[in-house]
C-alpha positions in Angstrom: -11.1 175.7 -10.0 -14.9 174.0 -10.1 -15.4 175.2 -13.5 -12.1 173.4 -14.6 -13.2 170.3 -12.9 -16.6 170.4 -14.8 -14.8 170.6 -18.2 -12.3 167.6 -17.1 -15.4 165.8 -16.2 -17.2 166.5 -19.3 -14.0 165.8 -21.6 -13.8 162.4 -19.7 -17.6 161.4 -20.4 -17.0 162.3 -24.0 -13.6 160.2 -24.3 -15.3 157.3 -22.6 -18.7 157.7 -24.9 -16.2 157.8 -28.2 -14.1 154.5 -27.1 -17.4 152.8 -26.1 -18.8 153.6 -29.6 -15.7 152.4 -31.3 -15.8 148.9 -29.3 -19.4 148.7 -30.0 -18.9 149.4 -33.8 -15.7 147.1 -34.4 -14.5 147.2 -38.1 -14.7 144.0 -40.3 -11.5 142.0 -39.7 -9.1 142.6 -42.5 -5.6 140.5 -42.7 -3.9 143.3 -44.2 -5.0 145.9 -41.5 -6.1 143.7 -38.5 -6.7 145.7 -35.7 -5.8 145.2 -31.7 -9.5 144.9 -31.0 -10.6 143.0 -34.0 -12.2 140.2 -31.9 -14.7 142.8 -30.6 -16.5 142.3 -33.9 -17.7 138.9 -33.0 -17.9 139.9 -29.0 -18.7 143.4 -28.7 -19.5 145.2 -25.4 -23.1 145.2 -26.2 -24.0 141.5 -26.6 -25.6 140.6 -30.1 -28.1 137.8 -31.0 -27.2 134.9 -33.0 -28.5 136.1 -36.4 -26.2 139.2 -36.1 -23.2 137.1 -35.0 -23.7 134.6 -37.9 -24.2 137.7 -40.4 -20.8 139.2 -39.1 -19.3 135.9 -39.5 -20.7 135.6 -43.3 -19.1 139.0 -43.9 -15.7 138.1 -42.5 -15.5 134.8 -44.3 -16.5 136.6 -47.6 -13.7 138.9 -47.1 -11.3 136.2 -46.7 -12.3 134.6 -50.0 -12.2 137.8 -51.7 -8.5 138.4 -50.6 -7.9 134.6 -51.3 -8.9 135.4 -55.3 -6.1 138.0 -55.4 -3.1 135.5 -54.5 -1.3 133.4 -56.4 -1.9 129.4 -56.7 1.1 128.8 -54.3 -0.2 131.4 -51.8 -3.6 130.3 -52.2 -2.8 126.7 -51.1 -1.1 127.9 -47.9 -4.0 130.1 -47.0 -6.8 127.7 -47.9 -6.5 125.7 -44.9 -6.1 128.6 -42.6 -9.3 130.0 -44.1 -11.2 126.7 -43.7 -10.0 126.6 -39.9 -11.5 130.0 -39.5 -14.7 129.0 -40.9 -15.2 126.1 -38.9 -13.8 127.6 -35.7 -16.3 130.5 -35.9 -19.2 128.2 -36.6 -18.5 126.1 -33.9 -18.2 129.6 -31.7 -21.7 130.7 -32.8 -23.3 127.2 -32.2 -21.7 127.0 -28.6 -22.4 130.4 -27.6 -26.2 130.1 -28.5 -26.5 126.9 -27.1 -28.1 126.4 -23.7 -25.6 126.1 -20.9 -24.6 122.9 -19.6 -27.1 121.2 -17.7 -26.6 121.1 -14.0 -26.3 117.8 -12.2 -29.3 116.0 -11.4 -30.2 117.1 -7.8 -30.0 114.3 -5.2 -32.8 114.4 -3.0 -32.1 114.4 0.7 -33.7 112.0 3.3 -34.9 112.2 6.8 -33.9 108.6 7.8 -31.5 106.4 6.3 -30.9 102.6 6.7 -27.3 101.3 6.7 -27.8 100.2 3.3 -28.8 103.7 2.0 -26.0 105.6 4.0 -23.5 103.4 2.2 -25.3 104.2 -1.0 -25.1 107.9 -0.3 -21.3 107.5 0.6 -20.4 105.6 -2.3 -22.2 108.4 -4.6 -20.3 111.1 -2.7 -17.2 109.3 -3.1 -17.7 108.8 -6.9 -18.5 112.2 -7.3 -15.9 113.5 -5.3 -13.1 111.8 -7.3 -14.4 112.9 -10.6 -14.6 116.4 -9.5 -11.0 116.3 -8.4 -9.9 114.8 -11.8 -12.0 117.3 -13.7 -10.6 120.2 -11.6 -7.2 119.3 -12.1 -7.6 118.7 -15.7 -9.4 122.2 -15.9 -6.6 123.8 -13.9 -3.9 122.6 -16.6 -6.2 123.6 -19.4 -6.4 127.2 -17.9 -2.6 127.2 -17.7 -2.4 126.2 -21.3 -4.8 128.9 -22.3 -2.8 131.5 -20.5 0.3 130.3 -22.3 -1.4 130.3 -25.6 -2.6 134.2 -25.1 1.0 135.0 -24.3 2.1 133.2 -27.7 -0.9 135.1 -29.4 0.4 138.5 -27.9 3.8 137.4 -29.7 2.4 136.9 -33.0 0.6 140.1 -32.6 3.8 141.7 -32.3 5.5 140.2 -35.3 2.4 141.2 -37.1 2.7 144.5 -36.4 6.3 144.8 -37.1 5.7 144.2 -41.0 5.3 146.9 -43.2 1.8 147.5 -44.8 3.2 146.5 -48.1 5.0 143.4 -47.0 3.7 140.5 -49.1 3.8 138.2 -45.8 1.4 140.8 -43.7 -1.7 138.8 -45.2 -0.6 135.5 -44.6 0.5 136.3 -40.9 -2.8 138.1 -40.6 -4.9 135.3 -41.6 -2.5 132.8 -39.4 -3.0 135.3 -36.5 -6.8 135.3 -36.8 -7.1 131.3 -37.1 -4.9 131.1 -33.8 -7.3 133.6 -32.2 -10.5 131.9 -33.3 -9.2 128.4 -31.9 -8.2 130.3 -28.6 -11.6 131.9 -28.0 -13.3 128.7 -28.9 -11.4 126.7 -26.1 -11.8 129.8 -23.6 -15.7 129.5 -24.1 -15.8 125.8 -23.6 -13.5 126.2 -20.6 -15.6 128.8 -19.3 -18.9 126.7 -19.7 -16.9 123.9 -18.2 -15.8 125.6 -15.1 -19.6 126.8 -14.6 -20.7 122.9 -14.6 -18.0 122.1 -12.3 -19.0 124.6 -9.9 -22.7 123.0 -9.9 -21.0 119.8 -9.4 -18.9 121.2 -6.5 -22.0 122.4 -4.9 -23.6 119.1 -4.9 -20.6 117.6 -3.7 -20.7 119.8 -0.6 -24.5 119.3 0.0 -23.6 115.5 -0.1 -20.7 116.1 2.2 -22.9 118.2 4.6 -25.7 115.2 4.4 -23.0 112.5 5.2 -21.9 114.7 8.5 -25.9 114.2 9.9 -26.3 110.7 8.4 -25.5 108.9 11.8 -28.2 110.7 13.5 -30.7 109.7 11.0 -30.1 106.0 10.9 -33.0 103.6 11.2 -33.0 99.7 11.4 -34.1 97.9 8.1 -36.1 94.8 8.3 -34.4 93.0 5.4 -30.7 94.1 5.9 -29.7 92.3 9.1 -29.9 88.8 7.7 -28.5 90.1 4.1 -25.1 91.1 5.9 -24.7 87.5 7.5 -25.2 86.2 4.1 -22.7 88.3 2.5 -20.1 87.8 5.5 -20.5 84.0 4.7 -20.2 84.3 0.9 -17.0 86.4 1.1 -15.5 84.1 3.7 -15.9 81.3 1.6 -14.2 83.1 -1.6 -11.2 83.8 1.0 -11.0 80.2 2.3 -11.0 79.2 -1.5 -8.1 81.5 -2.5 -6.2 80.0 0.5 -6.5 76.8 -0.8 -5.1 77.5 -4.1 -1.6 76.5 -4.8 0.2 78.7 -7.1 2.2 76.8 -9.9 5.9 77.0 -9.9 7.9 77.6 -13.0 9.2 74.0 -13.0 5.6 72.7 -13.3 5.1 74.7 -16.3 8.5 73.7 -17.7 9.9 70.5 -16.6 13.5 71.3 -17.8 13.7 74.1 -15.5 15.4 73.1 -12.2 13.9 74.4 -8.8 15.9 77.4 -8.0 15.8 81.4 -7.1 13.8 82.1 -9.9 11.1 79.6 -8.9 11.3 80.8 -5.4 10.8 84.5 -6.6 7.9 83.5 -8.8 6.1 81.8 -5.8 6.6 84.8 -3.6 5.4 87.3 -6.4 2.6 85.3 -7.4 1.4 84.9 -3.7 1.5 89.0 -3.4 -1.9 89.4 -5.5 -3.6 86.1 -3.8 -2.9 87.8 -0.4 -4.1 91.2 -1.5 -7.3 89.4 -2.6 -7.7 87.4 0.2 -7.3 90.7 2.5 -10.1 92.4 0.7 -12.5 89.5 1.1 -11.8 89.4 4.9 -12.2 93.1 5.0 -15.4 92.9 3.4 -16.4 90.1 5.7 -15.5 92.0 8.8 -17.2 94.9 7.4 -20.5 93.0 6.9 -20.0 91.8 10.6 -19.9 95.3 11.8 -23.1 96.1 9.7 -24.9 93.3 11.3 -23.8 94.5 14.7 -24.6 98.3 14.0 -28.3 97.0 12.8 -28.7 95.5 16.0 -27.6 98.2 18.0 -29.9 100.7 15.8 -32.9 98.3 16.3 -32.7 98.3 20.0 -33.6 101.7 21.8 -32.1 102.1 24.2 -29.0 99.8 23.2 -28.8 96.7 25.5 -25.8 96.3 27.3 -24.7 92.8 25.6 -25.4 94.5 22.1 -23.3 97.7 22.9 -20.4 95.6 23.9 -20.7 93.4 21.1 -20.6 96.4 18.7 -17.7 97.7 20.8 -15.7 94.4 20.4 -16.4 93.9 16.6 -15.6 97.4 15.9 -12.4 97.1 18.0 -11.3 94.0 15.9 -12.3 95.4 12.7 -10.2 98.6 13.2 -7.1 96.2 14.4 -7.5 94.6 11.0 -7.8 97.5 8.9 -4.6 98.8 10.8 -2.7 95.5 9.6 -4.0 96.0 6.2 -2.6 99.3 6.0 0.8 98.3 7.1 0.8 95.5 4.3 -0.4 97.7 1.4 2.7 99.4 0.6 4.7 96.0 0.5 1.9 94.6 -1.8 2.6 97.4 -4.1 6.3 97.0 -4.2 5.8 93.3 -4.5 3.7 93.9 -7.7 6.3 96.2 -9.2 8.9 93.6 -8.7 6.5 91.0 -10.4 6.4 93.2 -13.3 10.2 93.8 -13.5 10.9 90.2 -12.8 8.5 89.0 -15.4 9.6 91.5 -18.2 13.3 90.3 -17.4 12.6 86.9 -17.4 10.6 87.1 -20.8 13.3 88.7 -22.4 16.3 86.3 -21.1 14.2 83.0 -21.2 14.7 80.3 -24.0 12.5 81.3 -27.0 12.1 77.6 -27.6 10.5 76.9 -24.3 7.0 78.2 -24.8 5.7 76.8 -21.7 8.1 79.0 -19.6 7.5 82.0 -21.6 3.9 81.5 -21.1 4.5 81.2 -17.2 6.5 84.6 -17.0 3.8 86.2 -19.2 1.2 84.9 -16.7 3.0 86.5 -14.1 3.0 90.2 -15.9 -0.6 89.6 -16.4 -1.1 88.8 -12.5 0.9 91.9 -11.8 -1.6 93.9 -13.9 -4.7 92.3 -12.1 -2.9 92.9 -8.7 -3.0 96.7 -9.6 -6.7 96.6 -10.1 -7.0 94.3 -6.8 -5.0 97.2 -4.9 -7.3 99.9 -6.2 -10.3 98.0 -5.0 -8.8 97.5 -1.9 -8.3 101.3 -1.3 -12.1 101.9 -2.3 -13.1 99.0 0.5 -10.9 101.0 3.0 -12.7 104.1 2.1 -16.1 102.2 2.8 -14.8 100.6 5.9 -13.5 103.8 7.2 -17.0 105.3 6.7 -18.9 102.5 8.2 -16.4 102.6 11.4 -17.4 106.3 11.8 -21.1 105.5 11.8 -20.3 102.6 14.4 -18.4 105.0 16.5 -20.8 107.6 16.4 -23.7 105.2 17.4 -21.7 104.1 20.4 -20.8 107.8 21.3 -24.6 108.8 21.4 -25.3 106.1 23.9 -22.9 107.4 26.6 -22.6 110.7 28.8 -21.1 113.6 27.7 -17.9 113.2 29.6 -17.2 109.6 28.2 -18.1 110.8 24.8 -15.6 113.3 25.2 -13.0 110.8 26.5 -13.8 109.0 23.5 -13.6 111.7 21.2 -10.2 112.6 22.4 -8.9 109.0 22.2 -10.1 108.7 18.6 -8.4 112.1 17.5 -5.3 110.8 19.3 -5.3 107.5 17.7 -6.0 109.0 14.4 -2.9 111.4 14.7 -0.9 108.8 15.8 -1.8 106.5 13.0 -0.8 109.4 10.6 2.6 109.8 12.4 2.9 106.2 12.4 2.5 106.2 8.4 4.8 109.1 8.2 7.7 107.7 10.1 7.3 104.2 8.4 7.1 105.6 4.9 10.3 104.4 2.9 12.8 107.7 2.2 15.5 105.7 0.3 17.0 102.2 -0.1 20.3 101.0 0.6 21.0 97.8 -1.2 17.6 97.2 -1.5 16.8 97.8 2.1 14.3 100.4 2.7 15.2 103.1 4.9 12.3 105.1 6.8 12.4 108.0 9.2 11.6 105.5 12.3 14.8 103.7 11.3 16.9 106.6 11.0 15.8 107.9 14.7 16.5 104.3 15.9 19.9 104.4 14.2 20.5 107.9 16.1 19.0 106.8 19.2 21.4 103.7 19.3 24.3 106.1 18.6 23.5 108.4 21.5 23.1 105.5 23.8 26.6 104.1 22.8 28.0 107.8 23.4 26.3 107.9 26.8 27.5 104.7 27.8 31.0 105.9 26.5 30.9 108.9 28.7 29.7 106.9 32.0 32.4 104.5 31.6 34.9 107.1 31.3 33.7 109.2 34.1 33.8 106.1 36.4 37.4 105.9 35.5 38.1 109.4 36.2 36.7 108.8 39.7 38.7 105.7 40.0 41.9 107.9 39.6 40.8 110.3 41.5 40.2 108.1 44.8 42.9 105.7 44.2 46.6 107.4 44.5 48.5 104.3 43.2 46.4 104.4 39.6 48.0 106.1 36.9 45.9 108.8 35.6 47.6 108.8 32.1 46.9 104.7 31.8 43.1 105.2 32.8 42.8 108.1 30.1 44.1 105.7 27.6 42.1 102.9 28.6 39.1 105.4 28.5 39.8 106.4 24.8 40.2 103.0 23.5 37.0 101.8 25.0 35.3 105.0 23.6 36.4 104.1 20.2 35.2 100.3 20.6 31.8 101.2 22.0 31.3 103.9 19.3 32.3 101.3 16.3 30.1 98.8 18.0 27.1 101.1 18.5 27.3 102.2 14.6 27.4 98.4 13.7 24.4 97.9 15.7 22.6 100.9 14.8 23.0 100.2 11.0 22.0 96.5 11.6 18.9 97.6 13.3 17.5 98.7 9.8 18.4 95.4 8.1 21.7 96.7 6.5 23.7 93.5 5.9 27.7 94.4 6.4 28.5 91.0 4.6 27.4 92.9 1.1 29.6 95.8 1.8 32.9 94.3 0.8 33.0 96.2 -2.4 31.9 99.4 -0.8 34.8 98.6 1.9 37.6 98.2 -0.9 36.3 101.4 -2.5 36.6 103.2 0.7 40.2 102.3 1.3 41.2 103.5 -1.9 39.4 106.7 -1.1 41.3 106.7 2.2 44.5 106.2 0.4 44.0 109.2 -1.7 41.5 111.6 -0.1 41.8 111.0 3.6 45.4 109.9 3.9 46.1 112.9 6.5 43.0 112.3 8.6 43.9 108.3 8.7 47.7 109.2 9.5 46.8 111.4 12.3 44.3 108.8 13.7 46.7 105.9 13.5 49.5 108.4 14.9 46.9 109.0 17.9 46.7 105.2 18.5 50.2 104.7 18.6 50.8 107.5 21.2 48.2 106.0 23.3 49.5 102.5 23.3 53.2 103.3 23.1 52.6 105.7 26.0 55.7 108.0 24.8 53.1 110.8 25.5 50.5 111.3 28.3 47.9 113.6 29.5 49.9 115.8 32.0 53.2 115.6 30.1 55.0 118.8 29.6 56.5 118.8 26.2 58.6 121.0 23.6 58.4 120.5 19.9 61.1 121.2 17.5 59.2 124.2 16.6 59.8 125.8 20.0 56.1 125.3 20.9 56.1 124.2 24.6 53.2 123.2 27.0 51.4 120.7 28.9 49.2 117.9 27.1 45.6 118.3 28.1 43.8 115.8 25.7 44.7 113.1 23.2 41.9 112.9 20.7 41.3 111.2 17.5 43.0 113.5 15.0 44.9 116.2 17.3 46.5 116.5 20.9 45.4 119.3 22.8 48.2 121.4 24.2 47.9 124.1 26.8 50.9 126.7 27.1 52.0 128.6 30.2 50.1 131.5 29.0 46.9 129.4 28.8 46.6 129.4 25.3 45.1 126.2 23.6 47.0 124.7 20.6 45.8 121.9 18.7 48.8 120.0 17.2 48.3 117.1 14.7 49.2 113.7 16.1 51.5 113.2 13.1 54.0 115.6 14.4 54.4 113.7 17.8 55.5 110.5 15.6 57.3 112.0 12.7 59.0 115.0 14.5 61.5 115.4 17.5 59.5 115.8 20.7 61.3 116.8 24.2 59.1 115.3 26.9 60.3 117.1 30.1 58.1 114.5 32.2 58.3 110.9 30.5 60.0 109.0 33.3 61.0 111.3 35.8 59.4 114.7 36.9 62.6 116.1 38.5 64.8 118.0 36.3 68.2 120.2 36.6 68.6 123.6 35.2 71.6 125.8 34.5 71.2 129.6 35.3 74.3 131.5 33.9 75.4 135.0 35.3 78.6 136.9 35.3 80.6 139.1 37.8 83.3 141.6 37.5 87.0 140.5 37.5 88.7 140.7 40.8 85.5 139.5 42.8 86.1 136.9 45.4 84.6 133.6 44.0 83.7 132.3 47.6 81.8 135.2 48.0 80.0 134.6 44.8 79.4 131.0 45.7 78.0 132.1 49.0 75.6 134.7 47.7 74.3 132.6 44.8 73.8 129.4 47.0 71.8 131.7 49.4 69.6 133.1 46.4 68.8 129.3 45.4 67.7 128.6 49.0 65.5 131.4 48.8 63.6 130.3 45.5 60.6 127.8 46.2 61.1 125.8 43.2 64.6 124.4 44.5 64.8 120.9 45.3 65.9 120.6 48.9 65.1 117.1 49.8 67.6 115.1 48.2 71.0 115.1 49.4 72.5 113.9 46.1 70.9 116.7 44.4 71.8 119.9 46.0 72.5 123.4 44.3 76.1 123.9 43.0 77.9 127.1 41.7 80.3 126.2 38.6 82.9 128.6 37.5 82.5 128.0 33.7 84.5 130.7 31.8 86.8 134.0 31.7 84.5 136.1 29.5 85.7 139.5 27.9 84.1 141.5 30.5 83.3 139.0 33.4 83.8 135.9 35.2 81.1 133.6 34.0 79.4 131.3 36.4 76.3 129.0 36.2 74.1 128.2 38.9 73.3 124.4 38.5 70.5 123.0 40.8 67.6 120.4 41.0 63.7 121.7 40.7 60.5 120.2 42.4 58.1 118.6 40.1 55.7 121.7 39.8 58.6 123.8 38.7 59.2 121.6 35.6 56.1 122.9 33.6 56.9 126.5 34.2 60.5 127.0 32.7 59.8 131.0 32.3 58.8 131.6 35.5 61.5 129.6 37.1 64.3 131.0 35.3 62.9 134.6 36.0 62.6 133.8 39.6 66.2 132.8 40.1 67.7 135.7 37.9 65.6 137.6 40.5 67.1 136.4 43.6 70.7 136.1 42.2 70.6 140.0 41.3 69.3 140.6 45.1 71.8 138.5 46.7 74.9 139.9 44.4 73.7 143.5 45.3 73.6 142.7 49.0 77.2 141.5 49.1 78.5 144.3 46.8 79.2 142.1 44.2 79.4 144.1 40.7 77.9 142.7 37.5 80.0 144.4 34.9 78.9 146.0 31.7 81.0 145.0 28.4 84.3 147.3 28.2 87.3 147.7 26.1 90.8 148.8 26.9 92.8 150.8 24.3 96.6 150.9 24.4 98.5 153.4 22.5 102.0 152.3 21.2 103.2 156.0 20.6 102.0 159.5 19.9 104.5 161.9 18.2 107.5 159.7 19.7 106.0 159.5 22.9 105.1 156.1 24.5 102.3 155.0 26.7 101.6 157.6 29.7 104.0 160.0 28.3 101.7 160.5 25.1 98.4 161.5 27.2 99.4 165.3 27.7 99.7 165.7 23.9 96.3 164.3 23.5 94.7 166.4 26.3 96.4 169.4 24.6 95.1 168.6 21.3 91.6 168.6 23.0 92.0 172.1 24.4 
């Protein structure tokens, strides 16, 4: 066993050596017999120097030129550009491979102390490199994806090449094309590899800057020149903001006197003011930033921080953060107004009178301002990033001058504030628009909350009505139920209207929608609407109330439990709940056993044998009726009766006719069974026979014998 393992090991080493030697000594690429590992001729396992690579490139190009001489003019014109492309690509590949690696970014020396100005400069540098790195990494990821896709295409071309016969005239053309695409592919791969290495160095530098910024708040030192500089800068940007406020945007009528003041002019003014507002906000944010920097310089210069300076920095920082949050809330609307300016200006430029040059220029100026607003909003984003960094420095300075417990509270408050701010941005982001009204997550939650409140109010109101019905005997429970259902619908509709109005939806603009909805109801929702209207008819007509015992034409019977929007709930005596569409109660025949009077009379049929004493039958059956608890006994005019109704084939037919108490009306099956039970008991007690069906056979003659005289003959025949 050990000997066999040794032989297998030696064989594996030998095969590996052979394969390695073959890879290391790749054959000169030939388009007619292009091997799978032909690129190994230029990039073998063992690296080669530039001179050896250039020599192999010369050999390859010489082979291609030799093949070109053996083809016709037409094929030469097709192959010549590909050969030139191979030559240029291999030359660039050789130069790029032998060139020194891309230089690493210039290292940025760190410092042990920073002024506020130096800290902001370091943050600006970090932000610039971070954004450039993110953009280049995204582009590199896209380039790698394209490279991977091109390698798959190269594999497919290789498969097409191998399917051609060696003598196929297309084999050389396809082989040269395959070499050309592979050279381009490897050149891009080498460039991507070098670019990736450079971006790795840039990423490390960005990480070092990031770590440095984490510690910069602990290395702040006062500056002798910056303090007054911040006050001057604050005054300068405030003056710019005030100058912008005093500017009056020209209207379209100012540019073209023939154009009357109307909606176009008003919209022009609104859109033109959007960019101005954004610019003013940038200047004001800068002014407040300089104010925070001034307060921060005072705090850094005083060790320990005087009470008045600490409170001043706290107050200034609070005002700064409030103003920054207000700008965050307005930024989305500024973007929207800028986009509307672009759409409005483009539409008006197309539809305006070409002869009115002043009007056209006004709208073109609006388009130009929309483009300028985009740059202004980008600057605003950069200004906000700087302001955020500065606020972190100021907050860190304040935290360093308090005890650990208060510092912990401040950190928790800051974290909660940031989390709440992010949640606020998320729930206030526009999800979609309805008739140009933005709908946000907060708006949807508000709609849901109002509808839930409406349902709770309706539920409380109906529960109050139920309690009134339970406490006062004179109040009809069915009337209270009808009132509760109607008020429920009213509260629900009002709640939906208020909920939709709370997010700014104007119902006056939904006339077309309502008309279209009416058509849809007429066709698609006809059954649903008919059942809903039938339910309203039942409630207001009061032909059917909760608690009534009804019987439909289909034979279904039971007690009405609920009258809902679409259907009515009926519970049978077997405790089976059945939902019946409301339209069946309006369009079909319904027997309401308890509509006006809950007392009902029933007929219980029975029969006795011929010859039975009728008075005895009456006595027995009345005693049976008196024994049953469902019999009405309080009314003198509605006492039980026994009617003799028919001479039957086998019996004398009677009916027990009696009135029932209200509770028995809703139990027809149980009531009928109870009376039959007692009637049978009493008839058996008095010996009254209930006959079976029977027939008498009369014979006229049997072999000349009549009536009883013929019976012996029949008996004799049986024997």
